[in-house]
MIDOSE-1310 file (N, C-alpha, C; in nm, 2 decimals, decimal comma, always signed):
residues 234
mlls	+5,77/+8,27/+19,89/+5,88/+8,35/+19,95/+5,94/+8,28/+20,07; +5,86/+8,22/+20,15/+5,92/+8,15/+20,27/+6,00/+8,04/+20,23; +5,96/+7,96/+20,13/+6,04/+7,85/+20,08/+6,18/+7,90/+20,02; +6,17/+8,01/+19,94/+6,30/+8,06/+19,88/+6,39/+8,11/+19,99
asac	+6,34/+8,18/+20,09/+6,43/+8,24/+20,19/+6,49/+8,12/+20,27; +6,41/+8,02/+20,30/+6,46/+7,91/+20,38/+6,57/+7,84/+20,30; +6,56/+7,82/+20,17/+6,66/+7,75/+20,09/+6,79/+7,83/+20,09; +6,78/+7,96/+20,09/+6,89/+8,04/+20,08/+6,98/+8,04/+20,21
qkeg	+6,92/+8,01/+20,32/+7,00/+8,01/+20,44/+7,11/+7,91/+20,44; +7,11/+7,81/+20,34/+7,22/+7,72/+20,33/+7,35/+7,78/+20,29; +7,34/+7,91/+20,24/+7,47/+7,97/+20,20/+7,55/+8,01/+20,31; +7,50/+8,03/+20,43/+7,58/+8,06/+20,55/+7,54/+8,20/+20,60
agcf	+7,56/+8,30/+20,52/+7,53/+8,44/+20,56/+7,38/+8,47/+20,57; +7,30/+8,39/+20,49/+7,16/+8,42/+20,48/+7,13/+8,52/+20,37; +7,02/+8,49/+20,30/+6,99/+8,57/+20,18/+6,98/+8,72/+20,21; +6,93/+8,75/+20,33/+6,89/+8,89/+20,36/+7,00/+8,96/+20,44
esrg	+7,11/+8,91/+20,45/+7,23/+8,98/+20,51/+7,32/+9,03/+20,40; +7,39/+9,13/+20,43/+7,48/+9,19/+20,33/+7,60/+9,10/+20,31; +7,67/+9,14/+20,20/+7,80/+9,07/+20,17/+7,91/+9,11/+20,27; +7,88/+9,22/+20,35/+7,98/+9,26/+20,44/+8,07/+9,37/+20,38
dqss	+8,17/+9,42/+20,45/+8,26/+9,52/+20,40/+8,35/+9,47/+20,29; +8,39/+9,56/+20,20/+8,48/+9,52/+20,09/+8,61/+9,47/+20,16; +8,66/+9,36/+20,11/+8,78/+9,30/+20,16/+8,86/+9,23/+20,05; +8,99/+9,21/+20,06/+9,07/+9,15/+19,96/+9,15/+9,04/+20,02
erre	+9,17/+8,93/+19,94/+9,26/+8,82/+19,98/+9,34/+8,78/+19,86; +9,46/+8,74/+19,89/+9,56/+8,69/+19,79/+9,56/+8,54/+19,79; +9,56/+8,48/+19,67/+9,56/+8,34/+19,65/+9,68/+8,30/+19,55; +9,77/+8,21/+19,60/+9,87/+8,17/+19,51/+9,82/+8,06/+19,41
leqf	+9,87/+8,07/+19,29/+9,82/+7,98/+19,18/+9,93/+7,90/+19,11; +9,89/+7,79/+19,06/+9,97/+7,71/+18,97/+9,98/+7,78/+18,83; +10,08/+7,75/+18,75/+10,09/+7,79/+18,61/+9,97/+7,73/+18,54; +9,92/+7,81/+18,45/+9,80/+7,76/+18,37/+9,82/+7,80/+18,22
ndlr	+9,76/+7,72/+18,13/+9,76/+7,74/+17,99/+9,63/+7,80/+17,94; +9,52/+7,76/+18,01/+9,39/+7,80/+17,97/+9,32/+7,87/+18,08; +9,26/+7,98/+18,05/+9,18/+8,06/+18,15/+9,04/+8,07/+18,11; +8,95/+8,03/+18,20/+8,80/+8,04/+18,18/+8,74/+8,14/+18,28
vdgr	+8,66/+8,23/+18,23/+8,59/+8,33/+18,32/+8,45/+8,32/+18,29; +8,37/+8,31/+18,40/+8,22/+8,29/+18,39/+8,15/+8,37/+18,50; +8,05/+8,44/+18,46/+7,97/+8,52/+18,55/+8,00/+8,66/+18,56; +7,94/+8,73/+18,65/+7,95/+8,88/+18,67/+8,07/+8,91/+18,76
invi	+8,19/+8,89/+18,70/+8,31/+8,92/+18,78/+8,41/+9,00/+18,69; +8,45/+9,12/+18,74/+8,55/+9,20/+18,67/+8,69/+9,13/+18,69; +8,76/+9,11/+18,58/+8,89/+9,04/+18,58/+8,99/+9,14/+18,52; +9,10/+9,17/+18,60/+9,21/+9,25/+18,55/+9,33/+9,15/+18,53
lvqd	+9,38/+9,15/+18,41/+9,49/+9,06/+18,38/+9,62/+9,13/+18,38; +9,72/+9,09/+18,46/+9,85/+9,15/+18,47/+9,96/+9,05/+18,45; +10,03/+9,07/+18,34/+10,15/+8,98/+18,31/+10,26/+9,01/+18,41; +10,31/+8,91/+18,47/+10,40/+8,93/+18,58/+10,50/+8,82/+18,59
tlnf	+10,58/+8,81/+18,69/+10,68/+8,70/+18,71/+10,63/+8,59/+18,80; +10,51/+8,61/+18,86/+10,45/+8,51/+18,95/+10,30/+8,49/+18,91; +10,24/+8,38/+18,96/+10,10/+8,35/+18,93/+10,03/+8,36/+19,07; +9,94/+8,46/+19,08/+9,86/+8,47/+19,20/+9,74/+8,56/+19,16
aiit	+9,64/+8,56/+19,25/+9,52/+8,64/+19,23/+9,49/+8,72/+19,35; +9,44/+8,84/+19,34/+9,39/+8,92/+19,45/+9,24/+8,94/+19,42; +9,16/+8,88/+19,51/+9,01/+8,89/+19,50/+8,96/+8,99/+19,59; +8,88/+9,08/+19,54/+8,82/+9,19/+19,62/+8,66/+9,18/+19,61
fgek	+8,60/+9,17/+19,72/+8,45/+9,16/+19,73/+8,41/+9,18/+19,87; +8,28/+9,17/+19,90/+8,23/+9,17/+20,03/+8,29/+9,05/+20,11; +8,33/+9,08/+20,23/+8,41/+8,97/+20,30/+8,33/+8,84/+20,32; +8,19/+8,85/+20,33/+8,12/+8,73/+20,34/+8,10/+8,65/+20,21
glag	+8,13/+8,72/+20,10/+8,12/+8,65/+19,97/+8,25/+8,61/+19,90; +8,36/+8,64/+19,97/+8,49/+8,61/+19,91/+8,51/+8,46/+19,88; +8,46/+8,37/+19,97/+8,47/+8,23/+19,94/+8,40/+8,18/+19,82; +8,29/+8,26/+19,78/+8,22/+8,22/+19,67/+8,27/+8,27/+19,53
ietn	+8,39/+8,34/+19,54/+8,46/+8,37/+19,42/+8,57/+8,27/+19,40; +8,54/+8,17/+19,32/+8,63/+8,05/+19,31/+8,74/+8,07/+19,20; +8,86/+8,02/+19,23/+8,97/+8,02/+19,14/+9,02/+7,87/+19,14; +8,97/+7,79/+19,05/+9,00/+7,65/+19,06/+9,09/+7,61/+18,94
wsdg	+9,20/+7,54/+18,98/+9,30/+7,49/+18,88/+9,28/+7,34/+18,86; +9,28/+7,30/+18,73/+9,28/+7,15/+18,70/+9,34/+7,13/+18,57; +9,44/+7,04/+18,57/+9,51/+7,00/+18,44/+9,55/+7,12/+18,35; +9,61/+7,22/+18,41/+9,65/+7,34/+18,33/+9,55/+7,44/+18,30
elri	+9,43/+7,42/+18,35/+9,32/+7,52/+18,33/+9,28/+7,59/+18,46; +9,27/+7,72/+18,46/+9,23/+7,80/+18,57/+9,09/+7,85/+18,54; +8,99/+7,82/+18,63/+8,85/+7,87/+18,61/+8,82/+7,97/+18,72; +8,77/+8,08/+18,68/+8,73/+8,19/+18,77/+8,58/+8,20/+18,76
eetn	+8,50/+8,18/+18,87/+8,36/+8,19/+18,86/+8,30/+8,22/+19,00; +8,18/+8,27/+19,00/+8,11/+8,30/+19,13/+8,01/+8,19/+19,16; +8,01/+8,14/+19,28/+7,91/+8,03/+19,32/+7,83/+8,09/+19,43; +7,84/+8,21/+19,47/+7,75/+8,27/+19,57/+7,60/+8,26/+19,52
tcnw	+7,51/+8,24/+19,61/+7,37/+8,24/+19,57/+7,30/+8,36/+19,63; +7,17/+8,37/+19,60/+7,08/+8,47/+19,66/+7,12/+8,61/+19,61; +7,19/+8,62/+19,50/+7,22/+8,76/+19,45/+7,10/+8,84/+19,42; +6,99/+8,78/+19,40/+6,86/+8,85/+19,37/+6,82/+8,93/+19,50
trkv	+6,87/+8,90/+19,62/+6,82/+8,97/+19,73/+6,93/+9,07/+19,78; +7,04/+9,08/+19,72/+7,15/+9,16/+19,77/+7,20/+9,26/+19,66; +7,26/+9,37/+19,70/+7,33/+9,45/+19,61/+7,46/+9,38/+19,56; +7,48/+9,39/+19,43/+7,60/+9,32/+19,38/+7,70/+9,43/+19,32
nplp	+7,67/+9,56/+19,36/+7,76/+9,66/+19,32/+7,83/+9,72/+19,43; +7,97/+9,72/+19,43/+8,05/+9,68/+19,32/+8,06/+9,53/+19,30; +8,08/+9,50/+19,17/+8,09/+9,36/+19,14/+8,22/+9,30/+19,20; +8,23/+9,17/+19,21/+8,36/+9,10/+19,25/+8,46/+9,14/+19,15
evel	+8,59/+9,15/+19,20/+8,70/+9,18/+19,11/+8,81/+9,08/+19,14; +8,87/+9,03/+19,03/+8,98/+8,94/+19,04/+9,10/+9,01/+18,97; +9,21/+9,04/+19,04/+9,33/+9,09/+18,97/+9,42/+8,97/+18,96; +9,43/+8,92/+18,84/+9,50/+8,80/+18,81/+9,64/+8,83/+18,76
hftt	+9,74/+8,79/+18,83/+9,88/+8,80/+18,79/+9,93/+8,67/+18,73; +10,00/+8,67/+18,62/+10,03/+8,55/+18,55/+10,16/+8,57/+18,48; +10,23/+8,46/+18,45/+10,35/+8,46/+18,37/+10,32/+8,46/+18,22; +10,23/+8,36/+18,19/+10,18/+8,36/+18,05/+10,07/+8,26/+18,05
fknl	+9,99/+8,26/+17,94/+9,89/+8,15/+17,91/+9,86/+8,16/+17,76; +9,79/+8,06/+17,71/+9,76/+8,05/+17,57/+9,62/+8,09/+17,53; +9,52/+8,05/+17,61/+9,38/+8,06/+17,57/+9,30/+8,13/+17,68; +9,22/+8,22/+17,63/+9,12/+8,29/+17,72/+8,98/+8,26/+17,67
ytks	+8,90/+8,19/+17,75/+8,76/+8,16/+17,72/+8,67/+8,23/+17,82; +8,59/+8,32/+17,77/+8,51/+8,41/+17,86/+8,36/+8,40/+17,83; +8,29/+8,38/+17,94/+8,14/+8,40/+17,94/+8,11/+8,51/+18,04; +8,20/+8,60/+18,06/+8,18/+8,71/+18,16/+8,07/+8,80/+18,12
aaev	+7,99/+8,84/+18,21/+7,89/+8,94/+18,19/+7,94/+9,08/+18,25; +8,07/+9,08/+18,28/+8,13/+9,20/+18,33/+8,25/+9,24/+18,24; +8,36/+9,28/+18,30/+8,47/+9,33/+18,22/+8,59/+9,24/+18,24; +8,66/+9,21/+18,13/+8,79/+9,14/+18,13/+8,89/+9,24/+18,06
rfqn	+8,99/+9,27/+18,14/+9,08/+9,38/+18,09/+9,23/+9,34/+18,11; +9,31/+9,35/+18,00/+9,45/+9,34/+18,01/+9,51/+9,47/+18,06; +9,58/+9,47/+18,17/+9,63/+9,60/+18,23/+9,76/+9,64/+18,16; +9,84/+9,54/+18,12/+9,96/+9,57/+18,05/+9,96/+9,49/+17,92
afea	+10,06/+9,52/+17,83/+10,06/+9,44/+17,70/+10,10/+9,30/+17,72; +10,02/+9,21/+17,67/+10,05/+9,07/+17,68/+10,16/+9,03/+17,58; +10,27/+8,98/+17,63/+10,39/+8,94/+17,54/+10,40/+8,79/+17,54; +10,39/+8,74/+17,42/+10,40/+8,59/+17,40/+10,40/+8,57/+17,25
dsln	+10,42/+8,44/+17,21/+10,42/+8,41/+17,07/+10,28/+8,42/+17,02; +10,18/+8,37/+17,10/+10,04/+8,37/+17,05/+9,94/+8,38/+17,16; +9,82/+8,42/+17,13/+9,71/+8,43/+17,22/+9,58/+8,41/+17,15; +9,50/+8,32/+17,21/+9,37/+8,29/+17,15/+9,26/+8,34/+17,25
iein	+9,16/+8,41/+17,20/+9,05/+8,46/+17,29/+8,92/+8,42/+17,22; +8,84/+8,35/+17,30/+8,71/+8,31/+17,25/+8,60/+8,35/+17,35; +8,49/+8,40/+17,29/+8,38/+8,46/+17,37/+8,25/+8,39/+17,34; +8,18/+8,35/+17,44/+8,05/+8,28/+17,43/+7,94/+8,33/+17,52
daag	+7,82/+8,35/+17,47/+7,70/+8,37/+17,55/+7,72/+8,48/+17,66; +7,78/+8,59/+17,62/+7,81/+8,69/+17,72/+7,77/+8,83/+17,66; +7,75/+8,93/+17,75/+7,72/+9,06/+17,72/+7,80/+9,16/+17,80; +7,93/+9,14/+17,80/+8,02/+9,22/+17,88/+8,11/+9,30/+17,79
svfv	+8,24/+9,31/+17,83/+8,34/+9,38/+17,75/+8,47/+9,32/+17,78; +8,55/+9,32/+17,67/+8,69/+9,27/+17,68/+8,78/+9,37/+17,62; +8,89/+9,41/+17,69/+8,99/+9,51/+17,65/+9,12/+9,44/+17,64; +9,18/+9,43/+17,53/+9,30/+9,35/+17,50/+9,42/+9,44/+17,47
kvdc	+9,53/+9,42/+17,53/+9,66/+9,48/+17,49/+9,76/+9,37/+17,46; +9,82/+9,37/+17,34/+9,91/+9,26/+17,30/+10,04/+9,31/+17,23; +10,14/+9,23/+17,24/+10,26/+9,25/+17,16/+10,31/+9,10/+17,13; +10,25/+9,04/+17,03/+10,28/+8,90/+17,01/+10,28/+8,88/+16,86
qyis	+10,32/+8,76/+16,82/+10,33/+8,72/+16,68/+10,19/+8,69/+16,62; +10,10/+8,63/+16,70/+9,97/+8,59/+16,64/+9,87/+8,60/+16,75; +9,75/+8,65/+16,71/+9,64/+8,66/+16,80/+9,51/+8,63/+16,73; +9,43/+8,55/+16,79/+9,29/+8,53/+16,73/+9,19/+8,58/+16,83
iigh	+9,09/+8,64/+16,78/+8,97/+8,69/+16,86/+8,85/+8,63/+16,80; +8,78/+8,55/+16,87/+8,67/+8,48/+16,82/+8,54/+8,50/+16,90; +8,45/+8,57/+16,84/+8,32/+8,60/+16,91/+8,21/+8,50/+16,86; +8,19/+8,40/+16,93/+8,09/+8,30/+16,89/+7,95/+8,34/+16,90
tgat	+7,91/+8,38/+17,02/+7,77/+8,42/+17,04/+7,77/+8,54/+17,15; +7,65/+8,60/+17,17/+7,64/+8,70/+17,27/+7,66/+8,84/+17,21; +7,68/+8,93/+17,30/+7,70/+9,07/+17,26/+7,81/+9,14/+17,34; +7,92/+9,08/+17,35/+8,04/+9,14/+17,42/+8,11/+9,23/+17,33
dvta	+8,13/+9,36/+17,38/+8,22/+9,45/+17,31/+8,36/+9,42/+17,33; +8,44/+9,42/+17,21/+8,58/+9,38/+17,22/+8,66/+9,50/+17,17; +8,76/+9,54/+17,24/+8,85/+9,65/+17,20/+8,99/+9,59/+17,21; +9,07/+9,60/+17,11/+9,21/+9,55/+17,11/+9,31/+9,66/+17,06
egtt	+9,43/+9,66/+17,12/+9,53/+9,75/+17,08/+9,67/+9,68/+17,10; +9,77/+9,74/+17,03/+9,90/+9,68/+17,04/+9,96/+9,65/+16,90; +10,04/+9,55/+16,89/+10,10/+9,51/+16,76/+10,10/+9,36/+16,75; +10,09/+9,31/+16,63/+10,10/+9,16/+16,60/+10,14/+9,14/+16,46
dnly	+10,20/+9,03/+16,43/+10,23/+9,00/+16,29/+10,11/+8,95/+16,22; +10,03/+8,86/+16,28/+9,91/+8,80/+16,22/+9,79/+8,81/+16,31; +9,68/+8,86/+16,26/+9,56/+8,87/+16,34/+9,45/+8,80/+16,27; +9,38/+8,72/+16,35/+9,26/+8,65/+16,29/+9,14/+8,69/+16,38
iyns	+9,03/+8,73/+16,31/+8,91/+8,77/+16,38/+8,79/+8,69/+16,32; +8,71/+8,63/+16,40/+8,59/+8,57/+16,36/+8,48/+8,63/+16,45; +8,39/+8,70/+16,38/+8,28/+8,77/+16,45/+8,14/+8,72/+16,41; +8,09/+8,63/+16,50/+7,96/+8,58/+16,49/+7,86/+8,63/+16,60
syap	+7,91/+8,74/+16,66/+7,83/+8,79/+16,77/+7,75/+8,91/+16,73; +7,68/+8,97/+16,82/+7,59/+9,09/+16,78/+7,66/+9,22/+16,82; +7,78/+9,22/+16,86/+7,85/+9,34/+16,90/+7,97/+9,36/+16,81; +8,02/+9,49/+16,81/+8,14/+9,52/+16,72/+8,27/+9,47/+16,79
ihae	+8,36/+9,44/+16,70/+8,50/+9,42/+16,74/+8,59/+9,53/+16,69; +8,64/+9,61/+16,79/+8,73/+9,72/+16,75/+8,87/+9,68/+16,77; +8,94/+9,67/+16,65/+9,08/+9,63/+16,65/+9,16/+9,73/+16,57; +9,11/+9,85/+16,55/+9,17/+9,95/+16,47/+9,30/+10,01/+16,53
dlta	+9,31/+9,99/+16,66/+9,44/+10,03/+16,73/+9,53/+9,91/+16,76; +9,50/+9,80/+16,69/+9,59/+9,68/+16,70/+9,65/+9,67/+16,56; +9,78/+9,70/+16,54/+9,84/+9,71/+16,41/+9,89/+9,57/+16,38; +9,84/+9,51/+16,27/+9,88/+9,38/+16,22/+9,95/+9,39/+16,08
rvas	+10,04/+9,31/+16,06/+10,10/+9,30/+15,92/+10,00/+9,24/+15,83; +9,94/+9,12/+15,87/+9,84/+9,05/+15,79/+9,72/+9,03/+15,88; +9,60/+9,06/+15,84/+9,48/+9,04/+15,91/+9,38/+8,96/+15,83; +9,31/+8,87/+15,90/+9,21/+8,79/+15,83/+9,08/+8,81/+15,91
vhnn	+8,97/+8,85/+15,85/+8,85/+8,87/+15,92/+8,74/+8,79/+15,85; +8,67/+8,72/+15,94/+8,55/+8,64/+15,89/+8,43/+8,70/+15,97; +8,35/+8,77/+15,90/+8,23/+8,83/+15,96/+8,11/+8,75/+15,93; +8,04/+8,70/+16,03/+7,93/+8,61/+16,01/+7,81/+8,65/+16,10
ssgd	+7,79/+8,78/+16,11/+7,68/+8,84/+16,19/+7,66/+8,98/+16,14; +7,57/+9,05/+16,22/+7,54/+9,19/+16,20/+7,64/+9,28/+16,27; +7,73/+9,23/+16,35/+7,83/+9,31/+16,42/+7,94/+9,35/+16,32; +7,98/+9,48/+16,33/+8,08/+9,53/+16,25/+8,22/+9,50/+16,31
tyvr	+8,32/+9,50/+16,22/+8,46/+9,47/+16,27/+8,55/+9,58/+16,21; +8,63/+9,63/+16,30/+8,73/+9,74/+16,27/+8,87/+9,68/+16,28; +8,95/+9,70/+16,18/+9,08/+9,64/+16,18/+9,19/+9,73/+16,12; +9,31/+9,71/+16,16/+9,42/+9,79/+16,10/+9,53/+9,69/+16,05
atqr	+9,56/+9,70/+15,92/+9,66/+9,61/+15,86/+9,75/+9,68/+15,77; +9,88/+9,64/+15,76/+9,97/+9,72/+15,68/+10,01/+9,65/+15,55; +9,99/+9,52/+15,54/+10,03/+9,44/+15,42/+9,91/+9,38/+15,35; +9,83/+9,30/+15,42/+9,72/+9,23/+15,35/+9,60/+9,21/+15,45
lntt	+9,48/+9,22/+15,39/+9,36/+9,19/+15,47/+9,28/+9,09/+15,39; +9,26/+8,97/+15,45/+9,18/+8,87/+15,39/+9,04/+8,87/+15,45; +8,94/+8,87/+15,37/+8,80/+8,89/+15,42/+8,71/+8,78/+15,38; +8,62/+8,75/+15,47/+8,50/+8,66/+15,44/+8,38/+8,73/+15,50
ieed	+8,28/+8,76/+15,42/+8,16/+8,83/+15,48/+8,04/+8,74/+15,44; +7,98/+8,69/+15,55/+7,86/+8,60/+15,53/+7,73/+8,67/+15,56; +7,73/+8,78/+15,63/+7,60/+8,84/+15,67/+7,61/+8,99/+15,64; +7,54/+9,08/+15,72/+7,54/+9,22/+15,69/+7,63/+9,30/+15,77
gdiy	+7,72/+9,24/+15,85/+7,82/+9,31/+15,92/+7,93/+9,36/+15,83; +7,97/+9,49/+15,85/+8,07/+9,55/+15,77/+8,21/+9,53/+15,83; +8,31/+9,55/+15,74/+8,45/+9,55/+15,79/+8,51/+9,69/+15,75; +8,57/+9,75/+15,85/+8,63/+9,88/+15,83/+8,79/+9,86/+15,84
lygs	+8,86/+9,89/+15,73/+9,00/+9,87/+15,73/+9,07/+10,01/+15,74; +9,16/+10,01/+15,84/+9,25/+10,12/+15,86/+9,39/+10,08/+15,81; +9,47/+10,16/+15,75/+9,60/+10,12/+15,70/+9,60/+10,10/+15,55; +9,72/+10,06/+15,50/+9,74/+10,05/+15,35/+9,74/+9,91/+15,30
aavr	+9,68/+9,82/+15,37/+9,68/+9,68/+15,33/+9,60/+9,65/+15,20; +9,65/+9,56/+15,12/+9,57/+9,51/+15,00/+9,46/+9,42/+15,05; +9,34/+9,43/+14,99/+9,23/+9,35/+15,03/+9,20/+9,24/+14,94; +9,18/+9,12/+15,00/+9,14/+9,00/+14,92/+9,02/+8,94/+14,98
gtpn	+8,93/+8,89/+14,90/+8,81/+8,83/+14,94/+8,69/+8,87/+14,87; +8,59/+8,79/+14,86/+8,46/+8,82/+14,80/+8,35/+8,80/+14,90; +8,27/+8,91/+14,92/+8,16/+8,90/+15,01/+8,05/+8,81/+14,97; +8,00/+8,72/+15,05/+7,89/+8,64/+15,02/+7,76/+8,69/+15,09
gsgq	+7,77/+8,79/+15,18/+7,66/+8,85/+15,24/+7,65/+9,00/+15,19; +7,57/+9,07/+15,26/+7,54/+9,21/+15,22/+7,64/+9,31/+15,28; +7,72/+9,26/+15,38/+7,82/+9,35/+15,44/+7,93/+9,39/+15,34; +8,00/+9,50/+15,37/+8,10/+9,56/+15,28/+8,23/+9,58/+15,35
vflm	+8,33/+9,61/+15,27/+8,46/+9,65/+15,32/+8,48/+9,80/+15,29; +8,50/+9,88/+15,40/+8,52/+10,02/+15,38/+8,67/+10,05/+15,41; +8,73/+10,13/+15,32/+8,87/+10,17/+15,33/+8,87/+10,30/+15,40; +8,93/+10,30/+15,52/+8,93/+10,42/+15,61/+9,06/+10,50/+15,60
ge	+9,16/+10,46/+15,52/+9,28/+10,53/+15,51/+9,37/+10,51/+15,64; +9,47/+10,59/+15,65/+9,57/+10,57/+15,76/+9,50/+10,62/+15,89
């Protein structure tokens, strides 16, 4: 214990001091195409006319909530140490205002939430090695939601012309409130997928996860796993 406590003193505040009172700071940001989120940080996404972030956390831990930009990529992560000795509730929060971006890559163990509807031609969301939650609002031509690994709950709503979902995670993907003209779902896990389509649903089922279809779309596809397609009506 003495060795661990001594090592932690390098952080500045010391392992056994609190993060301090809740405080917020605003950071101006460059335009970005890719957004990466890692760690236990709640992120609120707000489409706006400017690019900036408002970070809220204990005043002694604000510097450890990093927003690093490089070659069109913005990375949000926490580098504070000694969390094992401190209360981390409430979690750090980043309210990210942006004009647009193309790709969201998240390993967040907390919540990533779109506060208003994301308007753009396309949006790609990929989730890896996480057990958090993602709440999506969109009004775009194309959106892909890809759950590679982990157990992150995904909820999506809004409208899109084309929707692609790949679910290889252990959690459900709820997109029954996201109305798509054409949807394609590839289920490759035990996680169920819920989708709404008006014209066509293309399905690939490799494992025992089921697909629940809302809407009047015609269904195409042959299951290779034990999962099934259930027609839920309007």
